[in-house]
C-alpha positions in Angstrom: -20.7 -6.2 -31.1 -17.9 -8.8 -30.8 -18.8 -9.9 -34.3 -17.5 -6.6 -35.7 -14.0 -7.6 -34.4 -13.9 -10.2 -37.2 -14.1 -7.6 -39.9 -10.3 -7.2 -40.5 -10.0 -11.0 -40.8 -13.0 -11.1 -43.2 -11.6 -8.3 -45.3 -8.2 -10.1 -45.8 -9.9 -13.5 -46.5 -12.5 -12.1 -48.9 -9.8 -10.5 -51.0 -7.6 -13.7 -51.0 -10.5 -16.0 -51.9 -11.7 -13.7 -54.6 -8.3 -14.1 -56.2 -8.8 -17.8 -56.3 -12.3 -17.5 -57.7 -11.2 -14.9 -60.3 -8.8 -17.5 -61.8 -11.7 -19.4 -63.3 -13.8 -16.5 -64.4 -13.8 -14.7 -67.8 -12.3 -11.3 -67.9 -15.5 -9.3 -67.6 -16.7 -11.3 -64.6 -13.3 -11.0 -63.1 -13.4 -7.2 -63.4 -16.8 -7.0 -61.8 -15.8 -9.3 -59.0 -12.8 -7.2 -58.3 -14.9 -4.1 -58.1 -17.5 -5.7 -55.8 -14.8 -7.0 -53.5 -13.1 -3.6 -53.1 -16.5 -2.0 -52.4 -17.5 -4.6 -49.9 -14.1 -4.4 -48.1 -14.4 -0.6 -48.1 -17.9 -0.9 -46.5 -16.6 -3.3 -43.8 -13.7 -0.9 -43.1 -16.1 2.0 -42.7 -18.2 0.0 -40.3 -15.2 -1.0 -38.3 -14.0 2.6 -38.2 -17.3 3.8 -36.8 -17.3 1.1 -34.2 -13.7 1.9 -33.1 -14.5 5.6 -32.9 -17.4 4.7 -30.6 -15.3 2.5 -28.3 -12.3 4.8 -28.4 -10.0 1.7 -28.0 -8.1 -0.7 -30.2 -8.3 -4.5 -29.9 -6.5 -7.6 -30.9 -8.2 -10.6 -32.5 -6.7 -14.1 -32.0 -7.1 -16.0 -35.2 -8.1 -19.6 -34.7 -8.2 -19.0 -30.9 -4.7 -20.3 -30.5 -2.3 -18.2 -28.4 1.2 -17.4 -29.4 3.5 -18.9 -30.5 1.1 -21.2 -32.3 -1.6 -18.7 -33.2 -1.6 -15.4 -35.0 -3.1 -12.1 -34.1 -4.8 -9.1 -35.9 -4.8 -5.7 -34.3 -7.2 -3.0 -35.2 -7.5 0.7 -34.1 -8.9 3.8 -35.7 -5.7 4.4 -37.8 -5.7 0.9 -39.2 -9.4 0.9 -40.1 -9.2 4.4 -41.6 -6.2 3.5 -43.7 -7.9 0.3 -45.0 -10.9 2.4 -46.0 -8.7 5.0 -47.7 -6.7 2.3 -49.6 -10.0 0.7 -50.8 -11.2 4.1 -52.1 -8.0 4.8 -54.0 -7.7 1.3 -55.4 -11.3 1.4 -56.6 -10.9 4.8 -58.3 -7.6 3.8 -59.9 -8.9 0.5 -61.3 -12.1 2.0 -62.7 -10.3 5.1 -64.0 -7.8 3.0 -66.0 -10.2 0.2 -67.1 -10.5 1.3 -70.7 -6.8 1.6 -71.2 -6.4 -1.8 -69.7 -8.1 -3.4 -72.6 -5.7 -1.8 -75.0 -2.5 -2.3 -72.9 -3.0 -5.9 -71.7 -3.5 -8.9 -73.9 -7.0 -10.3 -73.7 -6.0 -13.6 -72.3 -4.1 -11.9 -69.4 -6.8 -9.5 -68.3 -8.2 -12.0 -65.9 -4.8 -12.5 -64.4 -4.6 -8.7 -63.9 -7.5 -8.8 -61.5 -6.1 -11.8 -59.7 -3.0 -9.7 -59.0 -5.1 -6.7 -57.9 -7.0 -9.0 -55.4 -3.7 -10.4 -54.0 -2.3 -6.9 -53.8 -5.3 -5.7 -51.8 -5.2 -8.6 -49.4 -1.5 -8.1 -48.8 -2.0 -4.4 -48.1 -4.8 -5.1 -45.7 -2.6 -7.7 -43.9 0.2 -5.2 -43.6 -2.2 -2.7 -42.0 -3.9 -5.1 -39.6 -1.4 -7.9 -38.6 0.1 -8.0 -35.1 2.6 -10.7 -36.1 5.9 -9.7 -37.6 6.5 -12.9 -39.6 3.0 -12.7 -41.1 3.9 -9.1 -42.1 6.9 -10.5 -43.9 4.9 -13.1 -45.7 2.5 -10.6 -47.0 5.3 -8.2 -47.9 6.5 -11.0 -50.3 2.9 -11.5 -51.7 2.8 -7.7 -52.2 6.1 -7.8 -54.1 5.1 -10.6 -56.4 1.7 -9.1 -57.2 3.2 -5.6 -57.8 5.9 -7.2 -60.1 3.2 -8.9 -62.1 1.2 -5.7 -62.5 4.3 -4.0 -63.9 5.3 -6.7 -66.4 1.8 -7.7 -67.5 1.9 -5.1 -70.2 4.6 -7.2 -72.0 6.6 -4.4 -73.5 10.3 -4.2 -73.4 10.3 -1.3 -71.0 7.8 -2.9 -68.7 9.7 -6.2 -68.5 13.0 -4.4 -67.8 11.2 -2.3 -65.1 9.8 -5.4 -63.6 13.2 -7.1 -63.4 14.8 -4.1 -61.9 11.9 -3.8 -59.4 12.2 -7.5 -58.4 16.0 -7.2 -57.9 15.8 -4.2 -55.6 12.7 -5.4 -53.9 14.2 -8.8 -53.0 17.2 -7.0 -51.6 14.9 -5.1 -49.3 13.0 -8.2 -48.4 16.2 -10.0 -47.6 17.3 -7.3 -45.2 13.8 -7.2 -43.6 13.9 -11.0 -43.1 17.5 -10.9 -41.6 16.5 -8.2 -39.2 13.3 -10.2 -38.2 15.3 -13.4 -37.7 17.9 -11.7 -35.4 15.1 -10.0 -33.5 13.3 -13.3 -33.0 16.5 -14.8 -31.7 16.9 -11.9 -29.2 13.4 -11.8 -28.0 11.9 -15.3 -28.7 8.6 -13.7 -29.9 6.9 -12.8 -33.2 3.9 -10.9 -32.0 4.6 -7.2 -32.1 3.4 -6.4 -28.6 5.4 -9.2 -27.1 8.6 -8.2 -28.9 8.2 -4.6 -27.7 8.0 -5.8 -24.1 11.1 -7.9 -24.5 13.0 -5.2 -26.3 12.2 -2.8 -23.4 13.7 -5.4 -21.0 16.9 -5.7 -23.1 17.4 -2.0 -23.3 16.7 -1.5 -19.5 19.4 -4.2 -18.8 21.8 -2.9 -21.4 21.9 -6.3 -23.1 22.5 -7.1 -26.8 22.7 -3.5 -27.8 24.7 -4.1 -31.0 22.5 -6.9 -32.3 19.4 -4.9 -31.5 20.8 -1.9 -33.4 21.6 -4.2 -36.4 18.0 -5.4 -36.3 16.7 -1.9 -36.4 19.1 -0.9 -39.2 18.3 -3.9 -41.4 14.5 -3.6 -41.1 14.5 0.1 -41.6 16.8 0.0 -44.7 14.9 -3.0 -46.1 11.6 -1.2 -46.0 13.2 2.0 -47.3 14.5 0.1 -50.3 11.0 -1.3 -51.0 9.4 2.1 -50.6 11.9 3.8 -52.9 13.6 6.1 -50.5 16.6 8.0 -52.1 19.1 6.6 -53.0 17.3 3.3 -53.4 14.9 4.7 -55.9 16.4 3.6 -59.2 13.7 1.1 -59.9 10.8 3.5 -59.4 10.7 5.7 -62.5 10.4 2.9 -65.0 8.1 0.8 -62.8 5.6 3.7 -62.6 6.3 5.2 -66.0 5.8 2.2 -68.2 3.0 0.3 -66.4 -0.6 0.4 -67.3 -2.3 3.6 -65.9 -4.2 1.6 -63.2 -1.0 -0.1 -62.2 1.0 3.2 -62.0 -1.8 4.8 -59.9 -1.9 1.8 -57.5 1.8 1.2 -57.2 2.6 4.9 -56.6 -0.2 5.6 -54.2 -0.6 2.4 -52.2 2.2 -0.2 -52.5 5.1 2.0 -51.3 2.8 3.4 -48.6 2.0 -0.1 -47.3 5.7 -0.6 -46.6 6.0 2.8 -44.9 2.9 2.1 -42.8 4.6 -1.2 -41.7 7.7 0.7 -40.8 5.6 3.1 -38.6 4.1 0.0 -36.9 7.5 -1.4 -36.3 8.6 1.9 -34.8 5.7 2.1 -32.4 4.7 -1.5 -31.8 7.9 -3.6 -32.2 10.9 -1.5 -31.3 9.3 1.2 -29.3 9.3 4.9 -30.2 12.0 6.0 -27.7 14.3 3.0 -28.5 14.0 3.7 -32.2 14.7 7.4 -31.7 17.8 6.7 -29.6 19.2 4.2 -32.2 20.2 7.2 -34.4 19.0 5.3 -37.5 16.3 8.0 -37.5 19.0 10.6 -38.4 20.0 8.6 -41.4 16.4 8.4 -42.6 16.1 12.1 -42.0 19.1 12.8 -44.2 18.0 10.4 -47.0 14.5 12.0 -46.9 16.0 15.5 -47.4 18.2 14.3 -50.2 15.2 12.6 -51.9 13.2 15.8 -51.7 15.9 17.6 -53.7 17.2 15.0 -56.1 13.8 13.6 -56.9 12.6 17.0 -57.9 15.7 17.8 -59.9 15.3 14.5 -61.8 11.6 15.3 -62.5 12.6 18.7 -64.0 14.9 17.1 -66.6 12.2 14.7 -67.9 10.7 15.1 -71.4 8.1 12.4 -70.7 5.1 13.4 -68.6 4.6 10.1 -67.0 8.3 9.8 -66.0 8.1 13.3 -64.6 5.1 12.3 -62.4 7.0 9.1 -61.4 10.2 11.0 -60.4 8.1 13.4 -58.3 7.2 10.3 -56.2 10.8 10.1 -55.1 10.6 13.6 -53.7 7.2 12.9 -52.0 8.5 9.8 -50.4 11.4 11.9 -49.2 8.9 14.2 -47.4 7.4 11.2 -45.5 10.8 9.9 -44.4 11.8 13.5 -43.4 8.8 13.5 -41.0 9.8 10.1 -39.6 13.4 11.3 -39.2 12.3 14.3 -37.2 11.5 11.9 -34.4 8.4 13.4 -32.9 4.8 12.1 -32.7 3.5 15.1 -34.5 6.0 14.8 -37.3 5.1 11.2 -37.9 1.4 12.3 -37.9 2.4 14.7 -40.7 4.0 11.8 -42.5 0.9 9.8 -42.2 -1.2 12.7 -43.5 1.2 13.0 -46.5 0.7 9.3 -47.2 -3.0 10.2 -47.7 -2.3 13.4 -49.6 0.2 11.8 -51.9 -2.0 8.8 -52.6 -5.0 10.9 -53.6 -2.9 13.3 -55.7 -0.5 11.0 -57.4 -3.3 8.6 -58.6 -5.1 11.6 -59.9 -2.0 12.8 -61.8 -1.3 9.4 -63.4 -4.9 9.0 -64.6 -5.2 12.6 -65.8 -1.9 12.4 -67.6 -3.2 9.3 -69.5 -6.2 11.3 -70.7 -3.9 14.2 -71.8 -1.6 11.8 -73.7 -4.6 10.1 -75.5 -5.8 13.6 -76.6 -2.3 14.2 -78.0 -2.0 11.2 -80.3 -1.0 8.9 -77.5 2.3 10.8 -77.2 3.9 11.2 -73.8 6.3 13.9 -74.9 5.9 17.2 -73.2 6.1 19.2 -76.4 3.2 17.2 -77.9 1.0 17.9 -74.9 0.7 21.6 -75.8 -2.9 22.6 -75.6 -4.0 19.1 -74.4 -6.1 20.6 -71.6 -8.4 22.2 -74.3 -8.7 18.8 -76.1 -9.6 17.0 -72.9 -11.0 19.5 -70.4 -11.7 17.2 -67.5 -8.2 15.6 -67.7 -6.6 19.1 -67.9 -8.5 20.4 -64.9 -7.6 17.2 -62.9 -3.9 17.5 -63.8 -4.0 21.2 -62.7 -5.6 20.3 -59.4 -3.0 17.6 -58.8 -0.2 19.9 -59.7 -1.4 22.6 -57.4 -1.6 20.1 -54.6 2.0 18.9 -55.2 3.2 22.4 -55.2 1.5 23.2 -52.0 -1.2 25.7 -52.9 -3.9 26.4 -50.1 -7.1 24.4 -50.3 -5.3 21.3 -51.4 -3.8 18.5 -49.3 -0.2 19.2 -50.4 -0.4 22.5 -48.7 -1.6 20.9 -45.4 1.2 18.4 -45.6 3.9 21.0 -45.9 2.3 23.1 -43.2 2.3 20.2 -40.8 6.0 19.4 -41.7 6.9 23.0 -41.1 5.1 23.0 -37.7 6.9 19.8 -36.9 10.3 21.3 -37.7 9.7 24.2 -35.3 9.3 21.7 -32.5 12.6 19.9 -32.9 16.3 20.7 -32.2 17.9 23.4 -34.3 20.3 21.0 -36.0 17.3 19.4 -37.7 15.0 22.3 -37.8 17.1 24.5 -40.0 17.8 21.9 -42.7 14.2 20.7 -42.7 12.8 24.2 -43.3 15.4 25.1 -45.9 14.9 21.9 -47.9 11.1 22.2 -47.5 11.3 25.6 -49.1 13.7 24.6 -51.9 11.6 21.5 -52.7 8.5 23.6 -52.9 10.1 25.9 -55.5 11.4 22.9 -57.5 7.9 21.3 -57.4 6.5 24.5 -58.8 9.1 24.5 -61.6 8.1 21.2 -63.2 4.5 21.0 -62.3 3.6 24.5 -63.2 5.7 24.2 -66.4 3.6 21.2 -67.4 0.4 22.9 -66.4 1.2 26.0 -68.5 2.1 23.8 -71.4 -1.2 21.9 -71.4 -3.1 25.2 -71.2 -1.1 26.9 -74.0 -3.3 27.1 -77.1 -1.9 25.5 -80.2 -1.4 28.0 -83.0 -2.9 27.2 -86.4 -4.8 24.1 -87.3 -5.5 21.7 -84.5 -3.5 18.5 -84.9 -5.6 16.3 -82.6 -9.4 16.0 -82.1 -11.2 17.4 -79.1 -12.6 14.8 -76.7 -16.2 15.9 -75.8 -16.9 16.0 -72.1 -20.1 14.0 -72.6 -18.1 11.1 -74.0 -15.7 10.8 -71.0 -18.1 8.5 -69.2 -16.8 6.7 -66.1 -13.3 8.1 -66.7 -14.6 11.6 -66.2 -16.5 10.6 -63.2 -13.4 9.1 -61.6 -11.4 12.3 -62.2 -14.2 14.4 -60.7 -14.3 12.2 -57.6 -10.5 12.4 -57.3 -10.7 16.2 -57.5 -13.4 16.3 -54.7 -11.3 13.9 -52.6 -8.3 16.2 -52.8 -10.5 19.2 -51.9 -11.9 17.3 -49.0 -8.4 16.4 -47.7 -7.3 20.0 -48.1 -10.3 21.7 -46.5 -11.2 19.3 -43.7 -7.6 18.5 -42.6 -8.1 19.1 -38.9 -10.4 16.2 -38.2 -8.2 14.0 -40.3 -5.1 15.1 -38.3 -6.9 14.5 -35.0 -7.8 11.0 -36.2 -4.2 10.3 -37.1 -2.9 11.5 -33.7 -5.5 9.4 -32.0 -4.5 6.3 -34.0 -0.8 6.9 -33.2 -1.7 7.2 -29.6 -3.4 3.8 -29.7 -0.2 2.4 -31.3 1.8 3.5 -28.4 
């Protein structure tokens, strides 16, 4: 069974080499290769997950059989394998669901490039999940940034190019802070492998050495990744980046890219700095406050939007605030709630972007809220999917958003009163605000249009693969919402392996 330990390495390399091969393929072949690669990597991740559940242990894989500092390591546990599988599922559905709009939004000569960027994005996300080397993580953070920027600007509209430039500026600022923190940490510890750094950090803390430089490392890496994942108030790039990209790009960027950075931060907390050291640094309190502010101000911004896609994009600011609130609570169970919300938000937000595209197409390709009146009757599958996504975001039972908020509330009851009260109050206010804009949009799309219909009805039978994708997304959301306990147990087991 030692061969199975190669699967994370194979997954990363398959995706990277497919990007090279795609560069010489016509657009149709490039699309099929990208689909096959995602499916193959998903299968490999599923096999690895079953294997790790059977062993009950994580492992490290030495790439090239060279020890540190010359070699590199991959680490895999049940949490990493499960996240890789989930990311493949979301990316596959997002790419397929937006494939028809891709042909209209992207110039024909650039469609092959689009799938090159998707392959690079997948490889970088897998590397962030599996790597046990901090500098390798930084390298793939930059690959992730470049690929994501390309996916935003490939539409070649004025809004898309402006969004890409803004994204690049903010993202490079975050990358710079991450690199500075990494360099100082390497200077303090002399190591790049995460497990070795953690051992040396524990020695420094025990001997009360270099406390200020160590604190600066934690601050720079935390803020750097917070900027890249669009935590309030570093979110200015997000609405345009998500709102003006192609539908597949919006779904992937909102559900996976920012979550890859957050997953790396969680790895740094557990495997680089150490959970107790990170908690005692007090940076966790800053992340907690920013998370609460994001939950409120992200929702308030979404309420003011007249454009449905920008409304969905602004809601991501609030949802990322939920994740950082959980991290800021500083307990193992709260971080498990944040990881569950990563899954919940990824499944729901991709669904919302793809469904909103169908509603806009059924409304004369208008994104204005007032033009979407009655759109759910013109495109029944998209309307039902948007309603399911809205109910999840609000936190209605049977949907994953409800489980996330329940886990956050349970986490709040386990911490000190100074954090418990603000967390519960903001959680309640945010839920009300979520209901305001998502239910308002849902009511509008289900309000019949008086008089003669302005736009034609899209028959269900003609939805094709787009309709299938929306149905699968609905089922995925129902699965996360109704079978949450095994998923929560898996997350807690994976975090235990981290520690």
